C-alpha positions in Angstrom: 52.4 150.0 232.2 55.3 150.1 229.9 55.9 146.8 228.0 59.3 146.2 226.5 60.8 143.3 224.5 64.4 142.6 225.4 66.8 139.8 224.6 69.3 138.2 227.0 72.1 140.6 227.8 70.0 143.6 227.1 69.3 146.1 229.9 66.8 148.8 230.8 67.4 151.7 233.2 64.9 153.0 235.7 65.8 156.5 236.9 69.5 157.2 237.2 70.6 154.3 239.4 68.4 151.2 238.8 69.4 148.8 236.0 67.5 145.6 235.0 69.3 143.1 232.8 67.8 140.0 231.1 70.1 137.3 232.1 68.5 134.3 230.4 65.2 133.1 228.9 64.3 129.4 229.1 60.7 128.4 228.2 58.4 130.5 230.4 61.1 131.4 232.8 63.1 134.7 232.6 66.1 135.4 234.8 66.6 139.1 235.6 69.5 140.8 237.3 68.8 144.0 239.1 71.5 146.5 240.1 70.3 149.2 242.5 71.6 151.2 245.5 71.4 149.5 248.8 68.7 151.9 250.0 66.3 150.7 247.3 64.2 147.8 248.4 63.5 145.1 245.9 60.8 142.5 246.6 59.1 139.8 244.7 55.4 140.7 244.7 54.2 137.3 246.1 56.7 137.7 249.0 55.6 141.2 249.8 51.9 140.2 249.7 52.6 137.4 252.1 54.4 139.8 254.5 51.5 142.3 254.3 49.0 139.5 255.0 50.9 138.2 258.0 51.2 141.7 259.4 47.5 142.3 259.4 45.7 141.6 262.7 43.7 138.4 262.7 40.0 138.8 261.9 39.0 136.2 264.6 36.1 137.4 266.7 36.8 137.7 270.4 35.0 135.8 273.2 31.4 136.8 273.7 30.4 138.1 277.2 
């Protein structure tokens, strides 16, 4: 994992076409702006984990015969 320290207004580049900018810092909250091509998916981790969990088949046992 690469760990960087950035100030509001500063940017980092990922590859040739993804840019992340620190928009603001307020207490423990950081606002980021991400510029990327439309074909690049961007998800918050907690949303992606929820989608994956909902897509899994239920582990409920079937009726016994």
